[in-house]
PDB file of N, CA, C and O in Angstrom:
ATOM      1  N   MET A   1      14.647 219.403  15.015  1.00  0.00           N
ATOM      2  CA  MET A   1      13.961 220.846  15.329  1.00  0.00           C
ATOM      3  C   MET A   1      13.700 221.421  13.995  1.00  0.00           C
ATOM      4  O   MET A   1      14.643 222.106  13.600  1.00  0.00           O
ATOM      5  N   ASP A   2      12.756 221.351  13.229  1.00  0.00           N
ATOM      6  CA  ASP A   2      12.535 222.547  12.225  1.00  0.00           C
ATOM      7  C   ASP A   2      12.163 224.261  12.720  1.00  0.00           C
ATOM      8  O   ASP A   2      12.529 225.322  12.216  1.00  0.00           O
ATOM      9  N   ASN A   3      11.501 224.044  13.622  1.00  0.00           N
ATOM     10  CA  ASN A   3      11.219 226.022  14.154  1.00  0.00           C
ATOM     11  C   ASN A   3      11.939 225.521  15.432  1.00  0.00           C
ATOM     12  O   ASN A   3      11.421 224.962  16.399  1.00  0.00           O
ATOM     13  N   SER A   4      13.185 225.824  15.244  1.00  0.00           N
ATOM     14  CA  SER A   4      14.291 226.278  16.505  1.00  0.00           C
ATOM     15  C   SER A   4      15.288 227.267  15.753  1.00  0.00           C
ATOM     16  O   SER A   4      15.561 227.441  14.565  1.00  0.00           O
ATOM     17  N   PHE A   5      15.720 227.847  16.961  1.00  0.00           N
ATOM     18  CA  PHE A   5      16.980 228.999  16.652  1.00  0.00           C
ATOM     19  C   PHE A   5      18.184 228.252  17.211  1.00  0.00           C
ATOM     20  O   PHE A   5      18.301 228.020  18.414  1.00  0.00           O
ATOM     21  N   ARG A   6      19.209 227.828  16.152  1.00  0.00           N
ATOM     22  CA  ARG A   6      20.065 227.381  16.889  1.00  0.00           C
ATOM     23  C   ARG A   6      21.427 228.524  16.909  1.00  0.00           C
ATOM     24  O   ARG A   6      21.842 229.202  15.969  1.00  0.00           O
ATOM     25  N   VAL A   7      21.922 228.457  18.297  1.00  0.00           N
ATOM     26  CA  VAL A   7      22.972 229.756  18.359  1.00  0.00           C
ATOM     27  C   VAL A   7      24.210 228.969  19.420  1.00  0.00           C
ATOM     28  O   VAL A   7      24.070 228.088  20.268  1.00  0.00           O
ATOM     29  N   SER A   8      25.304 229.633  18.999  1.00  0.00           N
ATOM     30  CA  SER A   8      26.477 229.234  19.848  1.00  0.00           C
ATOM     31  C   SER A   8      26.818 230.118  20.477  1.00  0.00           C
ATOM     32  O   SER A   8      26.702 231.297  20.142  1.00  0.00           O
ATOM     33  N   ILE A   9      27.361 229.657  21.629  1.00  0.00           N
ATOM     34  CA  ILE A   9      27.649 230.975  23.021  1.00  0.00           C
ATOM     35  C   ILE A   9      28.861 230.087  23.504  1.00  0.00           C
ATOM     36  O   ILE A   9      28.720 228.920  23.870  1.00  0.00           O
ATOM     37  N   THR A  10      30.012 230.727  23.470  1.00  0.00           N
ATOM     38  CA  THR A  10      31.007 230.163  24.043  1.00  0.00           C
ATOM     39  C   THR A  10      31.323 228.817  23.408  1.00  0.00           C
ATOM     40  O   THR A  10      31.840 227.939  24.098  1.00  0.00           O
ATOM     41  N   GLY A  11      31.040 228.617  22.141  1.00  0.00           N
ATOM     42  CA  GLY A  11      31.362 226.852  21.776  1.00  0.00           C
ATOM     43  C   GLY A  11      30.198 226.284  22.173  1.00  0.00           C
ATOM     44  O   GLY A  11      29.959 225.224  21.595  1.00  0.00           O
ATOM     45  N   ARG A  12      29.349 226.658  23.015  1.00  0.00           N
ATOM     46  CA  ARG A  12      28.279 225.226  23.320  1.00  0.00           C
ATOM     47  C   ARG A  12      26.891 225.802  22.205  1.00  0.00           C
ATOM     48  O   ARG A  12      26.680 226.960  21.845  1.00  0.00           O
ATOM     49  N   TYR A  13      26.126 224.589  21.863  1.00  0.00           N
ATOM     50  CA  TYR A  13      25.409 224.784  20.946  1.00  0.00           C
ATOM     51  C   TYR A  13      23.864 224.954  21.961  1.00  0.00           C
ATOM     52  O   TYR A  13      23.689 224.300  22.989  1.00  0.00           O
ATOM     53  N   TYR A  14      23.019 225.797  21.495  1.00  0.00           N
ATOM     54  CA  TYR A  14      21.653 225.879  22.197  1.00  0.00           C
ATOM     55  C   TYR A  14      20.424 226.091  20.950  1.00  0.00           C
ATOM     56  O   TYR A  14      20.334 227.016  20.143  1.00  0.00           O
ATOM     57  N   ASP A  15      19.629 225.011  21.100  1.00  0.00           N
ATOM     58  CA  ASP A  15      18.604 225.209  19.944  1.00  0.00           C
ATOM     59  C   ASP A  15      17.193 225.284  21.103  1.00  0.00           C
ATOM     60  O   ASP A  15      16.795 224.533  21.993  1.00  0.00           O
ATOM     61  N   ILE A  16      16.599 226.970  20.388  1.00  0.00           N
ATOM     62  CA  ILE A  16      15.752 227.566  21.082  1.00  0.00           C
ATOM     63  C   ILE A  16      14.431 227.518  20.241  1.00  0.00           C
ATOM     64  O   ILE A  16      14.394 227.818  19.048  1.00  0.00           O
ATOM     65  N   PRO A  17      13.565 227.194  20.831  1.00  0.00           N
ATOM     66  CA  PRO A  17      12.169 226.418  20.049  1.00  0.00           C
ATOM     67  C   PRO A  17      11.629 227.940  19.553  1.00  0.00           C
ATOM     68  O   PRO A  17      11.510 228.812  20.414  1.00  0.00           O
ATOM     69  N   THR A  18      11.369 228.178  18.427  1.00  0.00           N
ATOM     70  CA  THR A  18      10.916 229.704  18.073  1.00  0.00           C
ATOM     71  C   THR A  18       9.766 230.116  18.232  1.00  0.00           C
ATOM     72  O   THR A  18       9.352 231.261  18.054  1.00  0.00           O
ATOM     73  N   SER A  19       8.870 228.657  18.778  1.00  0.00           N
ATOM     74  CA  SER A  19       7.585 229.366  19.663  1.00  0.00           C
ATOM     75  C   SER A  19       7.620 230.265  20.884  1.00  0.00           C
ATOM     76  O   SER A  19       6.876 231.154  21.299  1.00  0.00           O
ATOM     77  N   ASP A  20       8.920 229.633  21.375  1.00  0.00           N
ATOM     78  CA  ASP A  20       9.261 230.046  23.058  1.00  0.00           C
ATOM     79  C   ASP A  20       9.676 231.645  23.149  1.00  0.00           C
ATOM     80  O   ASP A  20       9.727 232.215  24.238  1.00  0.00           O
ATOM     81  N   ILE A  21       9.975 232.334  21.861  1.00  0.00           N
ATOM     82  CA  ILE A  21       9.999 233.959  21.713  1.00  0.00           C
ATOM     83  C   ILE A  21       9.325 234.219  20.878  1.00  0.00           C
ATOM     84  O   ILE A  21       8.717 233.445  20.139  1.00  0.00           O
ATOM     85  N   SER A  22       9.340 235.954  20.872  1.00  0.00           N
ATOM     86  CA  SER A  22       8.981 236.328  19.953  1.00  0.00           C
ATOM     87  C   SER A  22       9.690 236.973  18.989  1.00  0.00           C
ATOM     88  O   SER A  22      10.895 237.214  19.065  1.00  0.00           O
ATOM     89  N   GLU A  23       8.972 237.260  18.082  1.00  0.00           N
ATOM     90  CA  GLU A  23       9.544 237.811  16.643  1.00  0.00           C
ATOM     91  C   GLU A  23      10.564 238.824  16.878  1.00  0.00           C
ATOM     92  O   GLU A  23      11.669 238.771  16.339  1.00  0.00           O
ATOM     93  N   SER A  24      10.185 239.795  17.721  1.00  0.00           N
ATOM     94  CA  SER A  24      11.420 241.133  17.684  1.00  0.00           C
ATOM     95  C   SER A  24      12.680 240.563  18.300  1.00  0.00           C
ATOM     96  O   SER A  24      13.772 240.950  17.884  1.00  0.00           O
ATOM     97  N   THR A  25      12.587 239.611  19.325  1.00  0.00           N
ATOM     98  CA  THR A  25      13.530 238.865  20.043  1.00  0.00           C
ATOM     99  C   THR A  25      14.384 238.182  19.445  1.00  0.00           C
ATOM    100  O   THR A  25      15.581 238.261  19.718  1.00  0.00           O
ATOM    101  N   LEU A  26      13.715 237.101  18.182  1.00  0.00           N
ATOM    102  CA  LEU A  26      14.448 236.385  17.374  1.00  0.00           C
ATOM    103  C   LEU A  26      15.105 237.473  16.530  1.00  0.00           C
ATOM    104  O   LEU A  26      16.095 237.114  15.893  1.00  0.00           O
ATOM    105  N   GLU A  27      14.730 238.698  16.427  1.00  0.00           N
ATOM    106  CA  GLU A  27      15.033 239.266  14.835  1.00  0.00           C
ATOM    107  C   GLU A  27      16.773 239.968  16.029  1.00  0.00           C
ATOM    108  O   GLU A  27      17.877 240.229  15.549  1.00  0.00           O
ATOM    109  N   THR A  28      16.443 240.055  17.286  1.00  0.00           N
ATOM    110  CA  THR A  28      17.548 240.921  18.074  1.00  0.00           C
ATOM    111  C   THR A  28      18.988 239.869  17.866  1.00  0.00           C
ATOM    112  O   THR A  28      20.076 240.134  17.356  1.00  0.00           O
ATOM    113  N   LEU A  29      18.402 238.420  18.577  1.00  0.00           N
ATOM    114  CA  LEU A  29      19.321 237.331  18.570  1.00  0.00           C
ATOM    115  C   LEU A  29      20.027 237.398  17.235  1.00  0.00           C
ATOM    116  O   LEU A  29      21.249 237.417  17.087  1.00  0.00           O
ATOM    117  N   LYS A  30      19.236 237.427  16.411  1.00  0.00           N
ATOM    118  CA  LYS A  30      20.008 237.281  14.804  1.00  0.00           C
ATOM    119  C   LYS A  30      20.973 238.539  14.412  1.00  0.00           C
ATOM    120  O   LYS A  30      21.774 238.373  13.492  1.00  0.00           O
ATOM    121  N   GLU A  31      20.928 239.497  14.928  1.00  0.00           N
ATOM    122  CA  GLU A  31      21.645 240.723  14.823  1.00  0.00           C
ATOM    123  C   GLU A  31      22.799 240.637  15.850  1.00  0.00           C
ATOM    124  O   GLU A  31      23.822 241.315  15.750  1.00  0.00           O
ATOM    125  N   LEU A  32      22.529 239.635  16.976  1.00  0.00           N
ATOM    126  CA  LEU A  32      23.834 239.824  17.315  1.00  0.00           C
ATOM    127  C   LEU A  32      24.600 238.724  17.243  1.00  0.00           C
ATOM    128  O   LEU A  32      25.256 238.405  18.235  1.00  0.00           O
ATOM    129  N   MET A  33      24.657 237.889  15.968  1.00  0.00           N
ATOM    130  CA  MET A  33      24.935 236.522  15.530  1.00  0.00           C
ATOM    131  C   MET A  33      26.196 236.941  14.656  1.00  0.00           C
ATOM    132  O   MET A  33      25.960 237.905  13.928  1.00  0.00           O
ATOM    133  N   ASN A  34      27.247 236.520  14.586  1.00  0.00           N
ATOM    134  CA  ASN A  34      28.295 236.604  13.500  1.00  0.00           C
ATOM    135  C   ASN A  34      28.052 235.593  12.346  1.00  0.00           C
ATOM    136  O   ASN A  34      27.088 234.902  12.018  1.00  0.00           O
ATOM    137  N   GLU A  35      29.393 235.791  11.826  1.00  0.00           N
ATOM    138  CA  GLU A  35      28.986 234.812  10.111  1.00  0.00           C
ATOM    139  C   GLU A  35      28.879 233.362  10.754  1.00  0.00           C
ATOM    140  O   GLU A  35      28.318 232.488  10.093  1.00  0.00           O
ATOM    141  N   ASN A  36      29.397 233.060  12.029  1.00  0.00           N
ATOM    142  CA  ASN A  36      29.522 231.526  12.228  1.00  0.00           C
ATOM    143  C   ASN A  36      28.696 230.841  13.215  1.00  0.00           C
ATOM    144  O   ASN A  36      28.877 229.722  13.694  1.00  0.00           O
ATOM    145  N   GLY A  37      27.482 231.930  13.520  1.00  0.00           N
ATOM    146  CA  GLY A  37      25.982 231.419  13.984  1.00  0.00           C
ATOM    147  C   GLY A  37      26.611 231.398  15.673  1.00  0.00           C
ATOM    148  O   GLY A  37      26.195 230.454  16.345  1.00  0.00           O
ATOM    149  N   SER A  38      27.527 232.328  16.337  1.00  0.00           N
ATOM    150  CA  SER A  38      27.791 232.499  17.540  1.00  0.00           C
ATOM    151  C   SER A  38      27.546 233.943  17.690  1.00  0.00           C
ATOM    152  O   SER A  38      27.525 234.721  16.736  1.00  0.00           O
ATOM    153  N   ILE A  39      27.337 234.319  19.079  1.00  0.00           N
ATOM    154  CA  ILE A  39      27.084 235.074  19.823  1.00  0.00           C
ATOM    155  C   ILE A  39      27.876 235.252  21.024  1.00  0.00           C
ATOM    156  O   ILE A  39      27.715 234.438  21.933  1.00  0.00           O
ATOM    157  N   ASP A  40      28.830 236.339  21.180  1.00  0.00           N
ATOM    158  CA  ASP A  40      29.761 237.037  21.802  1.00  0.00           C
ATOM    159  C   ASP A  40      28.990 237.283  23.393  1.00  0.00           C
ATOM    160  O   ASP A  40      28.148 238.161  23.579  1.00  0.00           O
ATOM    161  N   PRO A  41      29.381 236.496  24.272  1.00  0.00           N
ATOM    162  CA  PRO A  41      28.655 236.481  25.737  1.00  0.00           C
ATOM    163  C   PRO A  41      28.602 237.916  26.007  1.00  0.00           C
ATOM    164  O   PRO A  41      27.483 238.289  26.358  1.00  0.00           O
ATOM    165  N   ARG A  42      29.506 238.836  25.943  1.00  0.00           N
ATOM    166  CA  ARG A  42      29.569 240.283  26.405  1.00  0.00           C
ATOM    167  C   ARG A  42      28.473 240.782  25.252  1.00  0.00           C
ATOM    168  O   ARG A  42      28.093 241.879  25.662  1.00  0.00           O
ATOM    169  N   ASP A  43      27.973 240.566  24.339  1.00  0.00           N
ATOM    170  CA  ASP A  43      27.081 241.530  23.461  1.00  0.00           C
ATOM    171  C   ASP A  43      25.684 240.674  24.004  1.00  0.00           C
ATOM    172  O   ASP A  43      24.603 241.262  24.030  1.00  0.00           O
ATOM    173  N   LEU A  44      25.769 239.632  24.316  1.00  0.00           N
ATOM    174  CA  LEU A  44      24.301 239.090  24.923  1.00  0.00           C
ATOM    175  C   LEU A  44      23.967 239.437  26.176  1.00  0.00           C
ATOM    176  O   LEU A  44      22.798 239.454  26.562  1.00  0.00           O
ATOM    177  N   LEU A  45      25.072 239.771  26.975  1.00  0.00           N
ATOM    178  CA  LEU A  45      24.758 240.625  28.262  1.00  0.00           C
ATOM    179  C   LEU A  45      24.630 241.795  28.105  1.00  0.00           C
ATOM    180  O   LEU A  45      24.074 242.317  29.070  1.00  0.00           O
ATOM    181  N   LYS A  46      24.928 242.569  27.206  1.00  0.00           N
ATOM    182  CA  LYS A  46      24.503 244.065  26.879  1.00  0.00           C
ATOM    183  C   LYS A  46      23.366 243.972  26.334  1.00  0.00           C
ATOM    184  O   LYS A  46      22.829 244.989  26.772  1.00  0.00           O
ATOM    185  N   ALA A  47      22.631 243.486  25.701  1.00  0.00           N
ATOM    186  CA  ALA A  47      21.557 243.380  24.977  1.00  0.00           C
ATOM    187  C   ALA A  47      20.514 243.231  26.200  1.00  0.00           C
ATOM    188  O   ALA A  47      19.585 243.962  26.546  1.00  0.00           O
ATOM    189  N   PHE A  48      20.935 242.190  26.655  1.00  0.00           N
ATOM    190  CA  PHE A  48      19.962 241.692  28.056  1.00  0.00           C
ATOM    191  C   PHE A  48      19.916 242.625  29.307  1.00  0.00           C
ATOM    192  O   PHE A  48      18.978 242.613  30.104  1.00  0.00           O
ATOM    193  N   LEU A  49      21.091 243.496  29.421  1.00  0.00           N
ATOM    194  CA  LEU A  49      20.927 244.881  30.726  1.00  0.00           C
ATOM    195  C   LEU A  49      20.196 245.780  29.702  1.00  0.00           C
ATOM    196  O   LEU A  49      19.226 246.330  30.224  1.00  0.00           O
ATOM    197  N   GLU A  50      20.360 246.070  28.486  1.00  0.00           N
ATOM    198  CA  GLU A  50      19.216 246.996  27.569  1.00  0.00           C
ATOM    199  C   GLU A  50      17.821 246.459  27.837  1.00  0.00           C
ATOM    200  O   GLU A  50      16.899 247.197  28.184  1.00  0.00           O
ATOM    201  N   ALA A  51      17.719 245.375  27.695  1.00  0.00           N
ATOM    202  CA  ALA A  51      16.252 245.455  27.591  1.00  0.00           C
ATOM    203  C   ALA A  51      15.890 245.306  28.948  1.00  0.00           C
ATOM    204  O   ALA A  51      14.827 245.916  29.059  1.00  0.00           O
ATOM    205  N   SER A  52      16.252 244.748  30.207  1.00  0.00           N
ATOM    206  CA  SER A  52      16.018 245.131  31.662  1.00  0.00           C
ATOM    207  C   SER A  52      15.895 246.421  31.646  1.00  0.00           C
ATOM    208  O   SER A  52      14.717 246.761  31.540  1.00  0.00           O
ATOM    209  N   GLU A  53      16.757 247.418  31.719  1.00  0.00           N
ATOM    210  CA  GLU A  53      16.422 248.783  31.844  1.00  0.00           C
ATOM    211  C   GLU A  53      15.144 249.383  30.955  1.00  0.00           C
ATOM    212  O   GLU A  53      14.213 249.937  31.539  1.00  0.00           O
ATOM    213  N   ILE A  54      15.155 249.278  29.917  1.00  0.00           N
ATOM    214  CA  ILE A  54      13.653 249.219  29.226  1.00  0.00           C
ATOM    215  C   ILE A  54      12.707 248.771  30.047  1.00  0.00           C
ATOM    216  O   ILE A  54      11.827 249.612  30.230  1.00  0.00           O
ATOM    217  N   SER A  55      12.536 247.664  30.670  1.00  0.00           N
ATOM    218  CA  SER A  55      11.564 247.031  30.920  1.00  0.00           C
ATOM    219  C   SER A  55      11.321 247.897  32.453  1.00  0.00           C
ATOM    220  O   SER A  55      10.239 248.207  32.953  1.00  0.00           O
ATOM    221  N   ASN A  56      12.586 248.137  32.941  1.00  0.00           N
ATOM    222  CA  ASN A  56      12.268 248.555  34.269  1.00  0.00           C
ATOM    223  C   ASN A  56      11.757 250.111  34.219  1.00  0.00           C
ATOM    224  O   ASN A  56      11.035 250.608  35.084  1.00  0.00           O
ATOM    225  N   THR A  57      12.169 250.684  33.254  1.00  0.00           N
ATOM    226  CA  THR A  57      11.481 252.320  33.222  1.00  0.00           C
ATOM    227  C   THR A  57      10.169 251.986  32.409  1.00  0.00           C
ATOM    228  O   THR A  57       9.218 252.751  32.570  1.00  0.00           O
ATOM    229  N   LEU A  58      10.083 251.314  31.871  1.00  0.00           N
ATOM    230  CA  LEU A  58       8.100 250.933  31.546  1.00  0.00           C
ATOM    231  C   LEU A  58       7.418 250.374  32.694  1.00  0.00           C
ATOM    232  O   LEU A  58       6.231 250.699  32.708  1.00  0.00           O
ATOM    233  N   GLN A  59       7.771 249.653  33.645  1.00  0.00           N
ATOM    234  CA  GLN A  59       7.181 249.562  34.791  1.00  0.00           C
ATOM    235  C   GLN A  59       7.280 250.265  35.659  1.00  0.00           C
ATOM    236  O   GLN A  59       6.560 249.944  36.605  1.00  0.00           O
ATOM    237  N   SER A  60       8.022 251.362  35.845  1.00  0.00           N
ATOM    238  CA  SER A  60       8.188 252.732  36.542  1.00  0.00           C
ATOM    239  C   SER A  60       6.916 253.475  35.984  1.00  0.00           C
ATOM    240  O   SER A  60       5.933 253.726  36.681  1.00  0.00           O
ATOM    241  N   ALA A  61       7.034 253.789  34.696  1.00  0.00           N
ATOM    242  CA  ALA A  61       5.614 254.661  34.247  1.00  0.00           C
ATOM    243  C   ALA A  61       4.856 254.282  34.032  1.00  0.00           C
ATOM    244  O   ALA A  61       4.159 255.049  33.367  1.00  0.00           O
ATOM    245  N   ILE A  62       4.311 253.122  34.251  1.00  0.00           N
ATOM    246  CA  ILE A  62       3.016 252.244  34.275  1.00  0.00           C
ATOM    247  C   ILE A  62       2.603 252.585  35.868  1.00  0.00           C
ATOM    248  O   ILE A  62       1.573 253.160  36.221  1.00  0.00           O
ATOM    249  N   THR A  63       3.533 252.149  36.623  1.00  0.00           N
ATOM    250  CA  THR A  63       3.212 252.651  38.383  1.00  0.00           C
ATOM    251  C   THR A  63       2.772 254.065  38.685  1.00  0.00           C
ATOM    252  O   THR A  63       1.844 254.408  39.417  1.00  0.00           O
ATOM    253  N   GLN A  64       3.569 254.796  38.020  1.00  0.00           N
ATOM    254  CA  GLN A  64       3.198 256.246  38.484  1.00  0.00           C
ATOM    255  C   GLN A  64       1.672 256.793  37.455  1.00  0.00           C
ATOM    256  O   GLN A  64       0.803 257.602  37.783  1.00  0.00           O
ATOM    257  N   ALA A  65       1.786 256.104  36.337  1.00  0.00           N
ATOM    258  CA  ALA A  65       0.369 256.205  35.655  1.00  0.00           C
ATOM    259  C   ALA A  65      -0.657 255.714  36.635  1.00  0.00           C
ATOM    260  O   ALA A  65      -1.460 256.530  37.087  1.00  0.00           O
ATOM    261  N   HIS A  66      -0.697 254.650  36.948  1.00  0.00           N
ATOM    262  CA  HIS A  66      -1.704 254.029  37.863  1.00  0.00           C
ATOM    263  C   HIS A  66      -1.701 254.842  39.351  1.00  0.00           C
ATOM    264  O   HIS A  66      -2.819 254.817  39.866  1.00  0.00           O
ATOM    265  N   THR A  67      -1.045 255.300  39.862  1.00  0.00           N
ATOM    266  CA  THR A  67      -0.847 256.215  41.193  1.00  0.00           C
ATOM    267  C   THR A  67      -1.728 257.592  40.655  1.00  0.00           C
ATOM    268  O   THR A  67      -2.884 257.739  41.052  1.00  0.00           O
ATOM    269  N   LYS A  68      -1.250 258.351  39.946  1.00  0.00           N
ATOM    270  CA  LYS A  68      -2.303 259.273  39.234  1.00  0.00           C
ATOM    271  C   LYS A  68      -3.378 259.312  38.757  1.00  0.00           C
ATOM    272  O   LYS A  68      -4.024 260.353  38.634  1.00  0.00           O
ATOM    273  N   ILE A  69      -3.884 257.805  38.287  1.00  0.00           N
ATOM    274  CA  ILE A  69      -5.562 257.727  37.985  1.00  0.00           C
ATOM    275  C   ILE A  69      -6.209 257.555  39.299  1.00  0.00           C
ATOM    276  O   ILE A  69      -7.350 257.985  39.469  1.00  0.00           O
ATOM    277  N   GLN A  70      -5.532 256.929  40.285  1.00  0.00           N
ATOM    278  CA  GLN A  70      -6.017 256.361  41.704  1.00  0.00           C
ATOM    279  C   GLN A  70      -6.204 257.812  42.388  1.00  0.00           C
ATOM    280  O   GLN A  70      -7.245 258.101  42.978  1.00  0.00           O
ATOM    281  N   THR A  71      -4.891 258.889  42.238  1.00  0.00           N
ATOM    282  CA  THR A  71      -5.475 260.247  42.807  1.00  0.00           C
ATOM    283  C   THR A  71      -6.225 260.842  42.597  1.00  0.00           C
ATOM    284  O   THR A  71      -6.904 261.427  43.441  1.00  0.00           O
ATOM    285  N   THR A  72      -6.435 260.930  40.808  1.00  0.00           N
ATOM    286  CA  THR A  72      -7.595 261.324  40.257  1.00  0.00           C
ATOM    287  C   THR A  72      -8.976 260.755  40.631  1.00  0.00           C
ATOM    288  O   THR A  72      -9.897 261.473  41.018  1.00  0.00           O
ATOM    289  N   LYS A  73      -9.057 259.484  40.498  1.00  0.00           N
ATOM    290  CA  LYS A  73     -10.092 259.072  40.772  1.00  0.00           C
ATOM    291  C   LYS A  73     -10.575 259.452  42.728  1.00  0.00           C
ATOM    292  O   LYS A  73     -11.637 259.946  43.106  1.00  0.00           O
ATOM    293  N   ASN A  74      -9.622 259.101  43.441  1.00  0.00           N
ATOM    294  CA  ASN A  74     -10.300 259.924  44.780  1.00  0.00           C
ATOM    295  C   ASN A  74     -10.412 261.214  44.869  1.00  0.00           C
ATOM    296  O   ASN A  74     -11.269 261.670  45.626  1.00  0.00           O
ATOM    297  N   THR A  75      -9.733 261.914  44.263  1.00  0.00           N
ATOM    298  CA  THR A  75     -10.487 263.282  44.102  1.00  0.00           C
ATOM    299  C   THR A  75     -11.670 263.573  43.849  1.00  0.00           C
ATOM    300  O   THR A  75     -12.289 264.448  44.455  1.00  0.00           O
ATOM    301  N   ILE A  76     -12.188 262.797  42.814  1.00  0.00           N
ATOM    302  CA  ILE A  76     -13.307 262.830  42.026  1.00  0.00           C
ATOM    303  C   ILE A  76     -14.448 262.353  43.059  1.00  0.00           C
ATOM    304  O   ILE A  76     -15.451 263.043  43.242  1.00  0.00           O
ATOM    305  N   ASN A  77     -14.254 261.256  43.653  1.00  0.00           N
ATOM    306  CA  ASN A  77     -15.232 260.703  44.592  1.00  0.00           C
ATOM    307  C   ASN A  77     -15.020 261.407  45.797  1.00  0.00           C
ATOM    308  O   ASN A  77     -15.874 261.066  46.616  1.00  0.00           O
ATOM    309  N   ILE A  78     -14.028 262.472  46.365  1.00  0.00           N
ATOM    310  CA  ILE A  78     -14.324 263.076  47.356  1.00  0.00           C
ATOM    311  C   ILE A  78     -15.203 264.379  47.214  1.00  0.00           C
ATOM    312  O   ILE A  78     -15.907 264.781  48.140  1.00  0.00           O
ATOM    313  N   SER A  79     -15.117 264.985  46.040  1.00  0.00           N
ATOM    314  CA  SER A  79     -16.242 266.066  45.641  1.00  0.00           C
ATOM    315  C   SER A  79     -17.248 265.653  45.643  1.00  0.00           C
ATOM    316  O   SER A  79     -18.209 266.367  45.356  1.00  0.00           O
TER     317      SER A  79
END
């Protein structure tokens, strides 16, 4: 597997095809790795929770923007 990212989590190795992940995710994973090519599960969980929080915040902002647009459209159509 030439195009894979190999990482060890609690002693178990995983080969992740680089075509399955974005460049920014790959860089984040590399930052989490120590000199032995391992990632501490706590660090991985922390990164996941942070990314999930960002995703939820963006989703909420998109929903609010969509609601404002619909309200504005409805107001314009009524006038």
